[in-house]
C-alpha positions as CSV (number, residue, x, y, z in Angstrom):
1,M,53.2,-6.2,9.4
2,R,51.8,-9.3,7.7
3,P,53.3,-10.1,4.0
4,A,51.2,-9.8,1.2
5,C,50.3,-12.0,-1.5
6,A,51.6,-11.3,-5.4
7,A,48.5,-9.5,-7.3
8,R,47.5,-11.2,-10.8
9,H,49.2,-9.9,-13.8
10,G,47.6,-11.1,-17.0
11,R,46.4,-14.7,-16.7
12,F,49.2,-17.0,-14.9
13,H,51.0,-14.4,-12.6
14,L,50.8,-14.7,-8.6
15,A,48.0,-12.3,-6.9
16,L,49.0,-9.5,-4.6
17,T,46.4,-9.0,-1.3
18,V,46.3,-5.9,1.5
19,V,46.6,-7.2,4.5
20,A,48.3,-4.6,6.1
21,T,46.2,-2.0,8.4
22,I,44.7,0.9,6.6
23,S,46.8,3.6,8.7
24,A,49.5,2.0,6.2
25,L,48.3,2.5,3.5
26,V,47.6,6.1,3.9
27,L,50.4,8.6,2.2
28,T,51.1,12.1,3.3
29,A,49.2,14.4,0.8
30,P,51.0,15.6,-2.1
31,P,51.7,19.3,-2.6
32,L,49.2,21.6,-4.3
33,S,48.9,22.2,-8.0
34,A,48.9,25.0,-9.5
35,Q,44.7,23.6,-10.7
36,Q,44.3,23.3,-7.2
37,R,43.4,27.2,-6.2
38,Q,40.8,29.0,-7.4
39,I,39.8,32.8,-7.3
40,R,36.6,32.8,-5.3
41,Q,36.0,36.7,-4.6
42,K,37.8,40.1,-5.6
43,M,36.8,43.5,-3.6
44,F,38.1,46.7,-3.2
45,L,39.1,47.2,0.7
46,D,39.0,50.8,0.5
47,S,38.2,53.1,-3.1
48,S,37.8,56.5,-1.5
49,T,39.1,59.9,-2.5
50,T,42.4,59.7,-0.7
51,V,45.4,57.8,-1.2
52,S,45.6,54.0,-0.2
53,R,48.9,52.3,0.3
54,D,51.4,50.0,1.8
55,A,48.9,47.1,2.1
56,A,49.9,43.9,4.2
57,V,48.8,40.3,4.9
58,G,49.6,38.1,7.7
59,K,48.7,34.9,9.0
60,G,44.9,35.1,10.4
61,G,43.7,37.1,7.7
62,L,44.4,40.3,9.3
63,I,44.8,43.1,6.6
64,V,46.4,46.7,7.3
65,W,46.8,49.5,5.1
66,A,47.9,53.1,4.9
67,E,45.4,55.6,4.0
68,G,45.4,59.4,3.5
69,T,47.0,62.5,2.2
70,Y,51.1,61.7,1.7
71,T,51.6,63.9,4.5
72,D,49.2,62.3,6.7
73,M,48.7,58.6,6.8
74,D,46.3,56.9,9.4
75,L,46.5,53.3,9.3
76,Q,43.1,51.0,8.6
77,G,42.5,47.4,9.0
78,C,40.0,44.8,8.5
79,Q,40.0,41.3,9.2
80,L,38.6,38.5,6.5
81,A,36.6,35.3,8.3
82,I,38.7,32.5,6.2
83,S,37.4,29.8,8.7
84,G,34.2,27.7,9.0
85,V,31.5,29.2,6.7
86,P,33.2,32.5,5.4
87,H,31.7,35.6,5.1
88,Y,34.6,37.8,3.4
89,Y,33.2,41.3,4.5
90,C,35.8,44.0,5.2
91,G,34.6,47.4,6.5
92,G,37.9,49.3,6.8
93,R,37.9,50.8,10.1
94,F,40.7,53.3,11.7
95,V,43.2,51.1,13.6
96,V,45.5,54.3,14.4
97,D,44.6,57.8,14.0
98,Q,47.6,60.4,14.6
99,P,48.0,63.6,13.8
100,S,51.3,62.9,11.9
101,H,52.1,59.9,9.4
102,Q,51.6,56.3,9.9
103,G,53.0,53.9,7.3
104,S,54.9,50.6,5.9
105,P,52.8,48.2,8.1
106,A,53.4,44.8,8.8
107,T,51.2,42.2,10.5
108,D,51.1,38.8,11.8
109,G,48.2,37.4,13.8
110,T,46.5,39.9,15.4
111,R,49.5,42.4,15.9
112,I,50.5,45.0,14.0
113,V,53.8,46.5,13.3
114,W,54.2,50.3,11.6
115,S,56.5,53.2,11.2
116,D,55.3,56.5,12.6
117,S,56.5,59.9,12.5
118,R,54.4,61.6,16.0
119,N,58.1,62.3,17.3
120,G,59.2,64.1,14.3
121,N,61.4,61.1,13.3
122,Y,60.4,57.9,12.3
123,D,60.0,55.1,14.9
124,L,58.2,51.9,14.9
125,F,54.9,51.2,17.1
126,I,53.1,48.1,17.8
127,C,50.2,47.3,18.9
128,D,47.7,44.0,19.3
129,Y,44.5,44.4,17.3
130,D,41.3,43.8,19.2
131,V,38.9,42.2,16.9
132,S,35.8,42.8,18.8
133,T,36.4,47.0,18.5
134,A,38.2,46.6,14.7
135,N,41.0,49.0,16.5
136,C,43.6,49.2,18.7
137,Q,43.9,53.1,19.5
138,G,45.4,53.9,22.5
139,A,47.0,50.5,22.7
140,E,50.1,51.5,21.2
141,R,53.7,50.4,22.5
142,Q,56.3,52.9,21.0
143,L,59.6,49.8,20.1
144,T,62.5,52.5,19.0
145,F,63.3,55.8,20.4
146,D,66.3,56.4,18.2
147,T,66.8,59.5,16.5
148,S,67.5,57.9,13.2
149,N,64.1,56.8,10.7
150,Q,63.0,52.9,11.6
151,F,60.9,51.9,8.1
152,S,60.2,48.5,6.7
153,P,59.4,46.6,9.3
154,A,58.4,43.0,9.5
155,I,57.1,40.6,12.2
156,D,56.9,37.2,12.9
157,G,55.6,36.0,16.5
158,T,57.9,38.2,18.4
159,L,60.9,38.8,15.8
160,I,60.6,42.1,14.5
161,V,63.3,42.9,11.7
162,W,63.7,46.8,9.8
163,N,65.6,49.1,8.2
164,Q,66.8,51.8,10.0
165,T,68.3,55.1,8.4
166,P,70.3,58.3,9.7
167,S,67.8,61.0,9.9
168,G,70.2,63.3,7.7
169,G,70.1,60.6,5.1
170,G,72.8,57.8,4.0
171,D,73.1,54.0,3.7
172,S,70.0,51.9,5.6
173,D,71.4,49.1,8.3
174,L,69.1,46.6,9.4
175,Y,68.2,45.5,13.1
176,L,65.9,43.6,14.7
177,C,64.2,42.7,18.3
178,E,62.5,40.1,20.4
179,Y,59.4,41.4,21.5
180,D,58.1,40.8,25.1
181,P,54.3,41.3,24.9
182,A,53.8,41.0,28.9
183,T,56.7,44.4,29.2
184,G,56.0,45.7,25.8
185,R,59.5,45.9,25.4
186,C,62.3,45.1,22.7
187,P,65.6,45.3,23.3
188,I,67.6,46.1,20.2
189,Q,70.4,44.7,18.3
190,P,71.9,45.5,14.7
191,L,71.8,42.9,12.2
192,A,73.1,44.1,9.4
193,V,75.4,47.3,9.5
194,D,78.2,48.6,6.8
195,P,78.6,51.9,6.2
196,A,79.9,51.0,2.6
197,V,76.2,49.0,1.8
198,S,72.6,49.6,2.3
199,A,71.1,46.5,3.9
200,V,67.2,47.0,2.6
201,R,63.7,45.5,3.2
202,P,64.0,42.7,5.5
203,D,61.5,40.0,5.7
204,V,61.5,37.0,8.4
205,S,59.8,33.5,9.1
206,G,60.4,31.8,12.1
207,T,63.8,32.7,13.1
208,R,64.8,32.5,9.4
209,I,65.7,36.5,8.1
210,V,66.1,37.7,4.6
211,W,67.1,41.0,3.3
212,Y,69.2,42.4,0.5
213,A,72.1,44.6,0.1
214,A,72.8,47.0,-2.0
215,R,76.8,48.6,-3.0
216,G,76.5,51.2,-6.0
217,D,74.8,49.3,-8.9
218,D,75.0,45.9,-7.7
219,A,72.8,44.1,-4.9
220,D,73.1,40.8,-3.4
221,V,70.5,38.9,-1.4
222,F,71.5,37.4,2.0
223,A,69.9,35.6,4.7
224,C,70.5,34.0,8.1
225,T,69.4,32.1,11.0
226,Y,68.7,34.1,14.1
227,N,69.8,32.1,17.3
228,P,68.1,33.5,20.7
229,A,69.9,32.1,22.8
230,T,73.4,33.7,21.3
231,R,71.5,36.7,20.1
232,T,73.1,36.3,17.0
233,C,72.5,35.7,13.0
234,P,75.4,35.3,10.4
235,P,74.9,36.1,7.1
236,K,74.7,33.8,4.1
237,L,75.2,34.7,0.9
238,I,71.5,33.4,-0.9
239,A,71.8,35.3,-4.3
240,G,74.8,37.3,-5.7
241,G,77.1,38.0,-8.7
242,A,76.7,40.7,-11.0
243,G,73.8,43.0,-11.6
244,V,71.2,43.2,-8.7
245,Q,69.0,41.0,-6.5
246,A,66.6,42.2,-4.7
247,H,63.2,42.5,-2.9
248,A,63.2,39.4,-1.4
249,A,60.7,37.3,0.7
250,I,60.9,34.1,2.8
251,S,58.3,31.7,3.7
252,G,59.8,28.9,5.9
253,K,62.6,27.4,3.9
254,R,61.5,29.2,0.7
255,I,62.7,32.5,-0.7
256,V,62.4,34.0,-3.4
257,W,63.7,37.5,-4.9
258,Q,63.6,39.7,-8.1
259,D,66.9,38.9,-10.1
260,E,68.3,40.5,-13.5
261,R,70.9,37.9,-13.9
262,L,69.2,36.9,-17.5
263,D,68.3,40.5,-18.6
264,G,71.1,42.7,-17.3
265,D,68.6,45.6,-16.1
266,I,67.0,45.6,-13.3
267,Y,63.9,46.8,-14.7
268,N,63.7,43.9,-17.0
269,G,63.8,41.5,-13.9
270,D,62.8,37.7,-13.7
271,I,61.2,36.0,-10.5
272,Y,63.7,33.3,-8.9
273,M,63.4,30.8,-6.0
274,C,65.3,28.7,-3.8
275,E,64.7,26.5,-0.7
276,I,67.2,25.7,1.8
277,N,68.7,22.9,2.8
278,S,68.9,22.6,6.5
279,A,72.0,20.1,6.5
280,T,74.3,21.9,4.1
281,G,72.8,25.5,4.1
282,K,72.7,25.7,0.6
283,C,70.1,27.4,-1.8
284,P,70.0,26.4,-5.2
285,P,68.0,29.4,-7.3
286,Q,65.3,28.4,-9.3
287,L,64.0,30.1,-12.1
288,I,59.8,30.8,-11.6
289,A,58.8,33.6,-13.8
290,G,61.3,35.0,-16.5
291,G,60.9,36.1,-20.4
292,P,61.0,39.5,-21.9
293,Q,58.4,41.4,-19.4
294,P,59.9,42.9,-16.3
295,Q,58.1,41.0,-13.2
296,G,59.2,42.2,-9.6
297,A,58.5,42.6,-6.1
298,P,57.3,39.2,-5.4
299,D,55.6,37.7,-2.2
300,I,55.5,34.0,-0.5
301,D,53.2,32.1,1.8
302,R,54.4,28.3,1.8
303,D,53.8,27.1,-2.0
304,L,52.1,30.5,-3.1
305,I,54.0,32.8,-4.9
306,V,53.3,36.1,-5.9
307,W,54.3,39.1,-8.4
308,H,54.0,41.7,-10.5
309,E,54.5,41.7,-14.1
310,S,54.5,44.8,-16.9
311,N,52.5,44.1,-19.7
312,V,53.0,46.0,-22.7
313,G,50.2,48.3,-23.1
314,T,48.1,47.1,-19.8
315,G,50.9,48.3,-17.1
316,L,51.9,46.0,-14.1
317,D,49.4,43.1,-13.6
318,I,49.6,40.5,-11.0
319,Y,50.6,37.0,-11.7
320,F,50.6,34.0,-8.9
321,C,51.9,30.4,-9.1
322,E,51.8,27.2,-6.9
323,Y,54.8,25.3,-6.3
324,D,55.2,21.8,-6.7
325,A,58.0,20.4,-4.7
326,T,57.7,17.3,-6.8
327,S,57.6,18.4,-10.1
328,K,59.7,21.3,-9.1
329,T,57.3,23.2,-11.2
330,C,55.4,26.4,-10.6
331,P,53.2,27.2,-13.5
332,K,52.4,31.2,-13.9
333,R,48.7,32.2,-13.8
334,E,47.3,35.3,-13.8
335,L,45.4,37.3,-10.7
336,E,44.7,40.3,-11.9
337,V,45.2,41.7,-15.5
338,R,43.7,45.2,-16.1
339,N,44.3,48.2,-18.4
340,N,45.8,50.1,-15.8
341,Q,48.5,49.4,-13.2
342,Q,48.0,46.6,-10.4
343,W,51.5,46.3,-8.2
344,V,53.3,45.5,-5.1
345,P,51.4,42.2,-4.2
346,A,51.4,40.8,-0.6
347,V,50.2,37.0,0.4
348,A,49.3,35.2,3.6
349,D,46.4,32.6,4.2
350,N,45.4,32.3,0.5
351,L,44.8,36.5,0.5
352,V,46.4,38.7,-1.9
353,V,46.5,42.3,-1.3
354,W,48.0,44.9,-3.8
355,Q,47.9,48.4,-5.1
356,T,46.0,50.0,-8.0
357,D,44.8,53.0,-9.6
358,Q,42.1,51.5,-11.2
359,H,39.7,54.6,-9.6
360,G,41.3,57.1,-11.0
361,P,44.7,58.8,-9.7
362,N,44.4,57.7,-6.2
363,E,45.7,54.4,-5.2
364,D,43.3,52.1,-3.6
365,V,43.6,49.0,-2.0
366,Y,42.9,45.4,-3.5
367,V,42.5,41.8,-2.1
368,T,41.5,38.6,-4.2
369,I,40.6,36.0,-2.0
370,L,41.9,31.9,-3.0
371,T,40.3,29.2,-2.0
372,S,41.4,25.6,-2.4
373,P,39.1,22.1,-2.9
374,P,39.1,19.6,-0.2
375,L,42.5,17.8,-0.3
376,F,42.8,14.1,-0.2
377,D,45.7,11.9,1.2
378,H,47.2,10.3,-1.7
379,L,46.3,6.3,-1.7
380,E,47.9,3.9,-3.7
381,D,46.0,1.7,-5.9
382,Q,44.8,-1.3,-3.8
383,T,44.1,-5.2,-3.5
384,A,41.2,-7.5,-2.5
385,V,41.1,-10.7,-1.6
386,V,38.3,-12.9,-2.9
387,N,35.9,-14.1,-0.1
388,Q,38.1,-11.8,2.4
389,T,36.4,-8.1,3.6
390,F,38.7,-5.6,2.3
391,T,38.2,-1.7,4.0
392,L,40.1,1.3,2.8
393,T,39.5,4.7,4.8
394,V,40.0,7.7,2.4
395,K,40.8,11.1,4.3
396,A,40.7,14.3,2.6
397,T,41.5,17.8,4.2
398,E,39.7,21.5,3.5
399,P,42.7,24.1,3.9
400,E,40.0,26.9,4.5
401,G,38.2,24.8,7.5
402,E,34.6,24.8,5.7
403,A,32.4,21.7,5.5
404,F,32.8,19.4,3.2
405,S,31.4,15.8,1.9
406,L,32.6,12.5,0.7
407,A,30.9,10.0,-2.3
408,A,32.4,7.2,-4.2
409,S,31.6,6.4,-7.8
410,G,32.5,5.0,-10.7
411,V,31.4,1.2,-11.2
412,P,28.3,1.1,-9.5
413,L,29.4,0.2,-6.0
414,E,25.4,-2.0,-5.5
415,R,26.9,-4.2,-8.2
416,M,30.2,-4.8,-6.9
417,G,28.6,-5.3,-3.7
418,A,30.4,-2.7,-2.4
419,T,29.6,0.4,0.1
420,F,31.2,3.8,1.1
421,T,30.3,5.9,4.7
422,D,30.8,9.5,4.8
423,N,32.0,9.5,8.2
424,G,31.3,13.3,8.8
425,N,34.7,13.8,10.3
426,G,37.0,14.4,7.0
427,T,37.2,10.4,6.0
428,G,35.0,7.7,4.5
429,T,35.1,4.1,4.5
430,F,35.1,1.6,1.4
431,V,34.0,-1.7,2.0
432,W,34.2,-4.5,-0.3
433,T,34.1,-8.7,0.0
434,P,34.7,-9.7,-3.8
435,T,33.4,-12.8,-4.9
436,Q,35.4,-15.3,-7.2
437,E,33.3,-14.1,-10.3
438,Q,34.5,-10.3,-9.9
439,L,38.2,-11.0,-10.5
440,G,39.7,-8.2,-12.0
441,S,40.3,-4.5,-11.2
442,Y,37.7,-1.6,-10.4
443,P,38.3,2.1,-10.7
444,V,36.7,3.6,-7.9
445,T,36.4,7.7,-7.6
446,F,36.2,9.6,-4.6
447,T,35.1,12.9,-4.2
448,A,35.1,15.3,-1.9
449,T,32.9,18.5,-1.9
450,D,33.1,21.3,0.2
451,V,30.0,23.6,0.8
452,T,30.6,26.2,-2.5
453,G,30.9,23.3,-4.6
454,F,34.4,23.2,-5.2
455,S,35.2,19.6,-5.1
456,S,38.4,17.4,-6.0
457,S,39.0,13.7,-6.8
458,Q,41.0,11.0,-6.5
459,I,40.6,7.6,-8.5
460,V,42.1,4.4,-6.8
461,T,42.1,1.2,-8.6
462,V,40.7,-1.7,-6.4
463,K,41.7,-5.3,-7.7
464,A,40.1,-8.4,-6.6
465,S,42.4,-10.9,-6.8
466,A,43.5,-14.9,-5.3
467,C,46.1,-15.5,-3.0
468,F,48.4,-18.1,-3.7
469,I,50.8,-20.1,-1.5
470,A,54.2,-19.4,-2.2
471,T,53.7,-15.5,-2.5
472,A,52.3,-16.1,0.6
473,A,55.4,-17.9,2.0
474,Y,57.8,-15.2,0.4
475,G,55.9,-12.1,1.3
476,S,56.6,-10.1,-2.0
477,P,55.6,-10.8,-5.8
478,M,59.4,-9.6,-6.4
479,A,60.9,-12.1,-4.1
480,K,63.5,-13.5,-6.3
481,E,62.7,-17.1,-5.3
482,I,59.0,-16.2,-7.0
483,Q,60.7,-15.0,-10.2
484,V,62.3,-18.5,-10.7
485,L,59.0,-19.8,-10.3
486,Q,57.5,-17.5,-12.5
487,Q,59.7,-18.3,-15.4
488,F,59.5,-22.3,-14.6
489,R,55.9,-21.9,-14.7
490,D,55.8,-20.1,-18.4
491,D,58.6,-21.9,-19.8
492,V,58.1,-25.3,-18.6
493,L,55.0,-26.3,-17.2
494,L,52.7,-24.2,-19.4
495,A,54.4,-25.6,-22.5
496,H,52.8,-29.4,-21.9
497,P,49.1,-30.1,-21.2
498,S,49.9,-31.9,-18.3
499,G,52.0,-28.9,-16.8
500,R,48.9,-26.7,-17.4
501,A,46.4,-29.3,-15.6
502,L,49.0,-28.7,-12.6
503,V,48.9,-24.8,-13.0
504,K,45.1,-25.0,-13.1
505,W,44.5,-27.5,-9.9
506,Y,47.4,-25.4,-7.9
507,E,45.7,-22.1,-8.7
508,H,42.1,-23.7,-7.6
509,L,43.7,-25.3,-4.3
510,S,45.9,-22.4,-3.3
511,P,43.8,-19.6,-2.2
512,P,42.3,-20.8,1.3
513,I,45.8,-22.2,1.8
514,A,47.6,-19.1,1.4
515,Q,45.3,-17.1,3.8
516,A,46.3,-19.3,6.3
517,I,49.9,-19.4,5.7
518,A,49.8,-15.6,5.3
519,R,48.1,-15.1,8.7
520,H,51.1,-17.2,10.7
521,P,54.6,-16.8,10.5
522,A,55.6,-20.3,11.4
523,L,53.5,-21.7,8.3
524,R,55.9,-18.7,6.5
525,S,58.9,-19.9,7.6
526,A,58.3,-24.0,7.3
527,V,56.9,-23.4,3.4
528,R,59.9,-21.5,2.9
529,L,62.2,-23.8,4.0
530,L,59.7,-26.8,2.0
531,L,59.9,-24.9,-1.4
532,R,63.6,-24.1,-1.5
533,P,64.6,-27.9,-3.3
534,V,61.7,-26.8,-5.6
535,V,63.3,-23.0,-6.3
536,S,66.6,-24.7,-6.6
537,L,65.1,-27.1,-9.3
538,A,63.4,-25.0,-11.1
539,G,66.1,-22.6,-11.3
540,V,68.3,-25.0,-12.7
541,W,65.9,-26.5,-15.1
542,S,65.2,-22.9,-16.4
543,R,68.7,-21.8,-17.0
544,T,69.7,-25.5,-18.7
545,G,66.4,-25.1,-20.7
546,G,66.0,-28.9,-19.3
547,G,63.7,-31.5,-20.8
548,R,63.2,-29.1,-24.1
């Protein structure tokens, strides 16, 4: 990479130019902030006179829920289109319809796993949802054959975890299996089996698994990382101590749970999150949502956290926040607040589903589609060199995959002599050749707007400056040699008419020579060698106050 010349700070400071490639300028985009998602659409998935509950949503936008009577529930499902230009329509169709009870569905991609009582006890079944027919009728595969009852499955890829409870009642244990879609087999192995502890409600993300274990009035959150080679998953305490920590969910390295540590009452719990440190294995807790009102049943998908919260006079409502890893904040926002009950939300791919009694005593399933604007890759402020063509590439992405356009505004580009081109592939190119008369700073606003009109902006200040010999030689305005020369200039040269004339002559002569120096490493080395005695004398002069 070529060295840069110093930026002009005020009247006499050296100028900084960008001579690096554009690829070096483009940095990683910062995490989404709480203001970057908006509610695009809300709708009932089912509002019939029967009961709808146990809604689940997974990667890919497939939503599944149980519907029917409390003794005979069937599975319904639909897939929302969230790529390209979305059509947010979800016609519920029977996915699994048996003369028995199907419930507790979980989904990932097109794969659905659920608890089914067709054999007398509750077994786990699995199927691949057929988008063309909107069902998987006749393609179900039974996963468990134990006489115990299997509940609360969770799935990510081929890894499935669940609760197992003896048919006669008692504490529940955790089991897992790795599903082989080619054979339909899923060899079962114990995950958390302890006769004195009831392990409840597992969740899985990749190979990481979380659950909570209850012993009497106490419950703690545990996690493990499954090793397919050894088929082991050593548990590690995530949240413990007095009281109840429960209802854990995981996405990547982030775990959320319901926690009573501040209130001493599980019915007045708070929402906590931690992020697993891969190096140490530690997961320091952080309060996400607290206060006198109870919060519970959290779920998480990447940076998006949802939960239900009790409000006096309105019952349970749905809230969400977007975690910012830089500021370590997660500002709370309302998702659904009504004078009735909304509870047990689930989230994936900007879709949030939950149960509600908005239409009367029967439970219905509701979905909210969140949307994000196009997001820019972060750019620092830039410096353009007088009489040289400066090119800056900006890049944005659209989280939902929708088309978007790019534009630039601010100081009229025509007046600057600058141009901006939307390249049509998520990038735009800003080109400017500043003149000597344009020395100064210019804020340029880049805007990305999707097909729905949802937009985001990034302001980049482009500074037009000259380039001087010393900074070209040392490569940085922060070099200690440059600081010495600047101090000598300010304290000594600018104090006398002859010194001011010398500085003016240097600023006029220096830019074209500096550009040649910046392009040739050998010249930079030679100039540094020539400047060494000058820097030494300037340092001594400044320290001793010579000549004053």
